[in-house]
C-alpha positions as CSV (number, residue, x, y, z in Angstrom):
1,M,20.1,11.1,-16.8
2,R,16.3,11.7,-16.8
3,E,16.3,12.6,-13.2
4,A,19.0,15.2,-13.9
5,L,16.5,17.1,-16.0
6,V,14.5,18.0,-12.9
7,R,17.0,17.5,-10.0
8,R,16.8,20.6,-7.8
9,N,19.7,22.3,-6.1
10,R,20.1,21.5,-2.5
11,G,22.1,23.3,0.2
12,A,25.2,21.8,1.7
13,C,23.6,21.4,5.2
14,Y,20.4,19.5,6.0
15,K,18.1,20.2,8.9
16,P,15.7,17.5,9.9
17,V,12.6,19.3,8.7
18,P,10.1,18.0,6.1
19,R,10.8,18.8,2.5
20,M,8.3,21.2,1.0
21,L,6.1,19.8,-1.7
22,P,6.1,21.7,-5.0
23,E,3.3,24.3,-5.3
24,R,0.4,23.3,-7.4
25,P,-0.1,25.2,-10.6
26,S,-2.7,27.9,-10.0
27,A,-6.0,27.5,-11.8
28,H,-6.2,31.3,-12.1
29,L,-3.1,31.8,-14.3
30,H,-5.1,31.4,-17.5
31,T,-7.6,28.9,-19.0
32,P,-5.7,26.5,-21.2
33,T,-6.8,26.4,-24.8
34,A,-8.1,23.4,-26.6
35,A,-4.8,23.2,-28.4
36,S,-2.8,23.1,-25.2
37,R,-5.1,20.5,-23.7
38,D,-4.5,18.4,-26.9
39,L,-0.7,18.7,-26.3
40,A,-1.2,17.5,-22.8
41,M,-3.2,14.5,-24.0
42,D,-0.6,13.7,-26.6
43,A,2.1,13.8,-23.9
44,L,0.0,11.3,-21.8
45,E,-0.5,9.1,-24.8
46,A,3.2,9.1,-25.5
47,A,4.0,8.1,-22.0
48,A,1.5,5.3,-22.2
49,V,2.9,4.0,-25.4
50,S,6.4,4.2,-24.0
51,A,5.4,2.1,-21.0
52,E,3.6,-0.5,-23.2
53,T,6.4,-0.8,-25.8
54,S,9.5,-0.2,-23.7
55,V,10.5,2.4,-26.3
56,A,10.7,6.1,-25.5
57,V,8.0,7.9,-27.6
58,G,7.8,11.7,-27.8
59,G,10.3,14.5,-27.5
60,D,11.7,16.4,-24.5
61,E,9.3,19.3,-24.9
62,R,7.4,20.3,-21.7
63,V,3.7,21.0,-21.8
64,A,2.3,23.8,-19.6
65,A,1.4,22.4,-16.2
66,E,-2.0,24.0,-16.1
67,S,-2.9,22.2,-19.3
68,F,-2.6,18.8,-17.5
69,V,-4.7,20.1,-14.6
70,A,-7.4,21.5,-16.8
71,L,-7.5,18.3,-18.9
72,A,-7.8,16.1,-15.7
73,R,-10.8,18.2,-14.6
74,L,-12.4,18.3,-18.0
75,D,-11.9,14.6,-18.9
76,A,-10.8,12.6,-15.9
77,P,-11.6,9.2,-17.4
78,A,-9.5,9.9,-20.5
79,V,-6.5,10.9,-18.3
80,R,-7.0,7.9,-16.0
81,Q,-7.1,5.6,-19.0
82,R,-3.7,6.7,-20.2
83,L,-2.2,6.8,-16.7
84,D,-3.5,3.3,-16.1
85,R,-1.7,2.2,-19.3
86,V,1.5,3.8,-17.9
87,M,1.1,1.9,-14.6
88,M,0.2,-1.4,-16.3
89,G,2.7,-1.3,-19.1
90,A,5.6,-3.7,-19.5
91,D,8.0,-0.8,-18.5
92,P,6.1,1.5,-16.1
93,E,9.5,3.0,-15.2
94,L,10.0,4.4,-18.7
95,G,6.4,5.6,-18.8
96,L,6.9,7.5,-15.5
97,D,10.1,9.1,-16.8
98,R,8.2,10.3,-19.9
99,L,5.5,11.9,-17.6
100,L,8.3,13.6,-15.7
101,I,10.0,14.9,-18.8
102,A,6.8,16.1,-20.4
103,G,5.9,18.1,-17.3
104,A,2.9,16.0,-16.4
105,L,4.1,14.5,-13.1
106,E,4.3,17.7,-11.1
107,P,0.9,19.2,-11.7
108,L,-1.0,15.8,-11.6
109,F,0.9,14.3,-8.6
110,P,3.1,16.9,-6.8
111,E,3.3,14.4,-3.9
112,V,5.1,12.0,-6.3
113,F,7.2,14.7,-8.0
114,A,8.6,15.7,-4.6
115,M,10.3,12.3,-4.4
116,V,12.4,13.0,-7.5
117,G,16.0,13.4,-6.3
118,F,15.0,12.9,-2.7
119,G,17.8,10.9,-1.2
120,D,20.3,9.6,-3.7
121,G,22.8,8.6,-1.0
122,E,23.3,12.2,0.3
123,W,21.6,11.4,3.6
124,R,22.4,7.7,3.8
125,H,19.1,6.5,2.3
126,K,18.1,5.3,-1.1
127,D,16.8,7.7,-3.7
128,V,13.1,7.4,-3.1
129,W,12.1,8.2,-6.7
130,K,14.3,5.5,-8.1
131,H,13.1,3.1,-5.5
132,T,9.5,3.9,-6.3
133,K,10.0,3.2,-10.0
134,Q,11.7,-0.1,-9.3
135,V,8.8,-1.1,-7.0
136,D,6.4,-0.3,-9.8
137,R,8.5,-2.3,-12.3
138,Q,8.7,-5.3,-9.9
139,A,5.0,-5.3,-8.9
140,V,2.6,-7.7,-10.4
141,P,0.6,-6.2,-13.2
142,R,-2.5,-5.6,-11.1
143,L,-3.9,-2.1,-11.2
144,E,-4.4,-1.8,-7.4
145,V,-0.9,-3.0,-6.7
146,R,0.7,-0.8,-9.4
147,W,-1.0,2.4,-8.2
148,A,-0.2,1.6,-4.6
149,S,3.4,1.1,-5.6
150,L,3.5,4.6,-7.0
151,F,2.1,6.2,-3.8
152,H,3.4,3.9,-1.0
153,D,6.3,6.1,0.0
154,I,5.0,9.6,-0.7
155,G,4.9,10.2,3.1
156,K,8.7,9.9,3.3
157,V,9.2,13.4,2.0
158,K,7.4,14.9,5.0
159,T,8.7,12.5,7.7
160,R,12.4,12.3,7.1
161,S,14.5,12.9,10.3
162,I,18.1,12.5,11.3
163,S,19.0,11.1,14.7
164,P,21.9,12.5,16.7
165,E,23.8,9.4,15.6
166,G,23.2,10.3,11.9
167,K,20.6,7.6,11.2
168,V,17.7,8.4,8.9
169,H,14.2,7.7,9.9
170,F,10.8,8.0,8.3
171,L,8.6,7.5,11.3
172,G,4.9,7.3,10.5
173,H,5.4,7.7,6.8
174,A,2.7,5.2,5.9
175,E,0.1,7.1,7.9
176,V,1.2,10.5,6.6
177,G,1.3,9.1,3.0
178,T,-2.3,7.9,3.4
179,R,-3.4,11.4,4.4
180,M,-1.5,12.8,1.4
181,F,-3.3,10.3,-0.9
182,D,-6.7,11.5,0.5
183,K,-5.7,15.1,-0.2
184,L,-4.6,14.1,-3.7
185,D,-7.9,12.5,-4.3
186,R,-9.8,15.5,-3.2
187,R,-7.7,17.7,-5.5
188,L,-8.3,15.8,-8.7
189,P,-11.1,13.4,-9.4
190,L,-9.0,10.8,-11.1
191,F,-10.3,7.9,-8.9
192,A,-13.8,9.2,-8.2
193,S,-15.4,6.8,-10.6
194,E,-13.9,3.7,-9.0
195,P,-14.3,3.9,-5.2
196,A,-13.3,0.3,-4.7
197,L,-10.0,0.9,-6.5
198,K,-9.4,4.1,-4.5
199,S,-10.2,2.3,-1.2
200,T,-7.8,-0.6,-2.0
201,V,-5.0,1.7,-3.0
202,R,-5.5,3.7,0.2
203,F,-5.5,0.5,2.3
204,L,-2.3,-0.7,0.7
205,V,-0.5,2.6,1.2
206,L,-1.5,2.6,4.9
207,H,-0.5,-1.0,5.6
208,H,2.4,-1.5,3.1
209,L,5.0,-2.1,5.9
210,R,3.1,-4.8,7.8
211,A,4.1,-7.9,5.8
212,N,7.8,-6.9,6.0
213,Q,7.5,-6.8,9.8
214,Y,6.9,-10.6,9.9
215,E,9.2,-12.7,12.0
216,P,9.3,-16.6,12.0
217,S,8.7,-16.3,15.8
218,W,5.1,-15.2,15.2
219,T,2.6,-17.5,16.8
220,D,-0.1,-19.2,14.8
221,S,-2.6,-16.9,16.5
222,A,-0.6,-13.8,15.3
223,V,-0.5,-15.1,11.8
224,R,-4.3,-15.7,11.8
225,R,-4.8,-12.2,13.2
226,F,-2.7,-10.7,10.5
227,A,-4.6,-12.5,7.7
228,R,-7.9,-11.6,9.3
229,E,-7.1,-7.9,9.6
230,L,-5.8,-7.7,6.0
231,G,-8.9,-9.5,4.8
232,E,-9.6,-9.2,1.1
233,H,-6.5,-7.1,0.6
234,L,-4.1,-9.9,1.8
235,D,-2.9,-11.1,-1.6
236,D,-2.4,-7.5,-2.9
237,L,-0.5,-6.5,0.2
238,L,1.8,-9.5,0.0
239,C,2.5,-8.7,-3.7
240,L,3.3,-5.1,-2.8
241,A,5.6,-6.3,0.0
242,R,7.6,-8.4,-2.4
243,A,7.9,-5.6,-4.9
244,D,9.0,-3.2,-2.1
245,I,12.2,-5.2,-1.7
246,T,14.7,-3.3,-3.8
247,T,18.0,-3.9,-2.0
248,K,21.1,-4.6,-4.1
249,R,22.4,-7.0,-1.4
250,P,21.6,-10.5,-2.5
251,E,21.5,-12.0,1.0
252,K,19.2,-9.3,2.3
253,K,16.8,-9.6,-0.7
254,T,16.8,-13.4,-0.4
255,K,15.9,-13.1,3.3
256,G,13.2,-10.6,2.8
257,L,11.5,-12.5,0.0
258,G,11.9,-15.7,2.0
259,Q,10.1,-14.3,5.0
260,I,7.2,-13.1,2.9
261,T,7.0,-16.6,1.2
262,E,7.0,-18.2,4.6
263,L,4.3,-15.9,5.9
264,S,2.1,-16.6,2.9
265,A,2.7,-20.4,3.3
266,R,1.8,-20.3,7.0
267,I,-1.4,-18.3,6.2
268,A,-2.4,-20.9,3.6
269,A,-1.6,-23.8,5.8
270,L,-3.6,-22.4,8.8
271,A,-6.6,-21.6,6.5
272,A,-6.6,-25.1,5.2
273,E,-6.3,-26.6,8.7
274,D,-9.1,-24.4,10.0
275,A,-11.3,-25.3,7.1
276,V,-10.9,-29.1,7.8
277,V,-10.7,-29.3,11.6
278,P,-13.4,-27.7,13.7
279,P,-12.1,-25.0,16.0
280,L,-13.8,-26.5,19.1
281,P,-13.4,-30.1,20.3
282,K,-16.2,-32.7,20.4
283,G,-17.9,-32.7,23.8
284,V,-17.5,-29.0,24.5
285,G,-21.2,-28.6,24.6
286,D,-21.6,-31.3,27.2
287,A,-18.8,-29.7,29.2
288,L,-20.6,-26.3,29.2
289,V,-23.8,-28.0,30.3
290,K,-22.2,-29.7,33.3
291,A,-20.0,-26.7,34.3
292,F,-22.8,-24.2,34.4
293,A,-25.8,-26.4,35.1
294,L,-27.5,-25.5,31.9
295,P,-30.6,-27.3,30.6
296,P,-30.5,-28.7,27.1
297,S,-31.6,-25.9,24.8
298,P,-30.6,-23.7,21.8
299,R,-28.6,-21.7,24.4
300,I,-25.8,-24.3,24.2
301,G,-25.5,-23.8,20.4
302,Q,-25.3,-20.0,21.0
303,L,-22.5,-20.4,23.5
304,K,-20.6,-22.6,21.1
305,K,-21.0,-20.0,18.4
306,A,-19.8,-17.3,20.7
307,L,-16.7,-19.4,21.5
308,E,-16.1,-19.9,17.8
309,D,-16.3,-16.1,17.3
310,A,-13.7,-15.7,20.1
311,V,-11.4,-18.1,18.4
312,A,-11.8,-16.3,15.1
313,A,-11.0,-13.0,16.8
314,G,-7.8,-14.5,18.1
315,E,-8.9,-14.2,21.8
316,I,-8.3,-17.9,22.4
317,E,-6.5,-20.6,20.4
318,P,-8.5,-23.2,18.4
319,R,-8.6,-26.9,19.2
320,L,-7.9,-26.7,22.9
321,T,-9.4,-29.0,25.5
322,S,-13.0,-28.6,26.6
323,E,-11.8,-27.7,30.0
324,E,-9.8,-24.8,28.7
325,Y,-12.9,-23.4,26.9
326,V,-15.0,-23.8,30.0
327,A,-12.4,-21.9,31.9
328,F,-12.5,-19.1,29.3
329,V,-16.3,-18.9,29.5
330,A,-16.0,-18.8,33.3
331,A,-13.6,-15.9,33.2
332,N,-16.0,-14.0,31.0
333,R,-19.3,-14.9,32.6
334,A,-21.0,-11.6,32.0
335,R,-20.1,-11.6,28.3
336,F,-21.4,-15.2,27.8
337,G,-24.4,-14.7,30.0
338,V,-23.8,-17.7,32.3
């Protein structure tokens, strides 16, 4: 019902071109008064309380769009504080609905507002706005993950296409969505005071599909490479990937969650194994000395360190035989300086 308040009319025919984002309210219309900015702040506070208490607070009155923009530019920390409460509340879905009804969503986040009513089965894909709210609700209450949940699919609006067979595609929507997030950040300084948070949210938007691409056939080397490339964002990304599974089909949901659980378990097992068992076998130093006629010197230690770095980079598997590491060095003589 709430979506019906803002659902826009669409024509009967669809052409595979990106949907236009709503125009941003012009800053030159007029300067909002202090009273109108207070109304905007009250609307944000009502949305925050709604999310925190799971009880709708506030009426259905819309506040002028430019009041929210002016407030965000005048007092970005106060706006962020209320938006953070919406995202971190027990019912972020209700809080987002209240932002939508109050007229705050469109001027603050037109990229998100464009998802409202986008889909809904008309073109054989899920309603992206409803999906986004469900992802927010399912996500762990961690600020980085909740904000990434809100923005992770904004690129779908610009990338939807229909194949000749009638299949819907959103090719490159993660990359497009990341650029849209960058533009959003330049437009309003809501994340300027927390560059680490902004960087993490951006990273999660860009890579949010990767965990769901996991297959049990991945080699240990591929799993190590995945964990290494995700680095400090690994846990956040796995949490987002779990929340991103919103299918109503029980068997599909069970399979998706199971694969992420399996990936997480393999990463943990390999990390524990790597922490206990050295990546190179005993005697590899002696094998290098004999193979390349090297005199005993610190150079042997440097070669072993270079081999360990190659293992960590996924160029060669750990715990092979000394002969296999010697062959690897021989195949890359210039690199290893032998």
